[in-house]
C-alpha positions in Angstrom: 37.6 -55.3 -0.7 41.4 -55.1 -0.9 43.5 -57.5 1.1 47.2 -58.0 1.6 49.1 -61.2 1.7 52.5 -61.8 3.3 54.2 -61.2 -0.1 53.5 -57.4 0.2 51.4 -57.3 -3.0 48.1 -55.5 -2.6 45.2 -57.6 -4.0 41.9 -56.1 -5.1 38.6 -57.5 -6.4 38.1 -58.0 -10.1 35.7 -55.1 -10.2 38.3 -52.8 -8.7 41.0 -54.0 -11.0 38.9 -53.9 -14.2 36.0 -51.4 -13.6 35.2 -51.1 -17.3 34.3 -54.9 -17.6 30.7 -55.8 -16.8 31.2 -59.6 -17.4 33.9 -61.9 -18.7 34.2 -65.5 -19.7 37.5 -67.2 -20.1 38.3 -70.7 -21.5 41.8 -72.0 -21.1 43.4 -75.2 -22.4 46.8 -76.1 -21.1 49.2 -78.9 -22.2 51.5 -80.0 -24.9 50.0 -78.7 -28.1 51.1 -81.7 -30.2 50.4 -84.2 -27.5 46.9 -83.1 -26.5 45.4 -80.7 -24.0 45.5 -82.0 -20.5 43.8 -79.3 -18.5 40.7 -77.3 -19.3 39.5 -74.3 -17.2 36.3 -72.2 -17.6 36.6 -69.1 -15.5 34.1 -66.5 -14.6 34.6 -63.1 -12.8 35.0 -64.6 -9.3 37.7 -67.1 -10.4 40.0 -65.0 -12.4 43.6 -64.3 -11.3 46.3 -62.2 -12.9 48.5 -65.2 -13.6 47.8 -68.9 -14.5 50.9 -71.0 -13.6 52.2 -73.7 -15.8 51.1 -77.2 -14.7 54.3 -78.9 -15.9 56.0 -80.0 -12.6 59.5 -79.4 -13.8 58.9 -76.0 -15.3 60.2 -72.8 -13.7 58.8 -69.4 -14.3 56.2 -70.3 -16.9 52.5 -69.5 -17.2 49.9 -67.3 -18.8 49.8 -63.7 -17.9 46.0 -63.3 -18.0 46.1 -59.8 -16.5 48.2 -58.6 -19.4 45.7 -60.1 -21.9 42.8 -58.4 -20.2 44.6 -55.0 -20.0 45.4 -55.2 -23.7 41.8 -56.1 -24.6 40.5 -53.2 -22.5 43.0 -50.8 -24.1 42.0 -51.9 -27.6 38.2 -52.4 -26.7 38.4 -56.0 -28.0 35.4 -58.0 -27.0 36.8 -61.4 -28.0 40.2 -63.0 -28.4 41.2 -66.6 -29.3 44.9 -67.1 -29.0 47.7 -69.6 -28.4 50.9 -68.9 -26.5 53.9 -71.0 -25.3 54.4 -71.3 -21.6 57.5 -69.1 -21.5 59.2 -71.1 -18.7 62.2 -73.4 -18.8 63.4 -76.7 -17.3 66.5 -77.0 -15.1 68.4 -77.9 -18.3 67.5 -74.4 -19.5 65.5 -75.9 -22.4 62.2 -74.2 -23.0 59.1 -75.7 -21.5 57.0 -77.4 -24.1 53.7 -76.6 -22.4 51.3 -74.2 -24.1 48.1 -72.3 -23.4 45.2 -71.9 -25.8 42.7 -69.3 -24.5 39.5 -67.6 -25.4 38.3 -64.5 -23.6 34.9 -62.9 -24.1 34.4 -59.5 -22.5 31.2 -57.5 -22.0 32.1 -53.9 -21.4 30.1 -51.6 -19.2 28.3 -48.8 -21.0 30.4 -45.6 -21.0 
């Protein structure tokens, strides 16, 4: 069922957004890579969003674009990915945010 929030963006269910995926499991670690991971998430189909924001309080604009990861995996028919990416945001000083994401995604595709 689609729904609309005040921001004007149409939101749809996971099944509508990714009809070729039968099941997906996502593990995400977030934190300072050299200082240890401070947040761990294990997501299933009902908990997945397009974007995972950076948890660093003073970071602006950073996070993990999970929707982009899923779209790329679908395009390339990848069933598993294990990757590391920097946050991409910045502090008020314009220095790059030091937070990072390590993620593992396992997809089971629907039969064609």
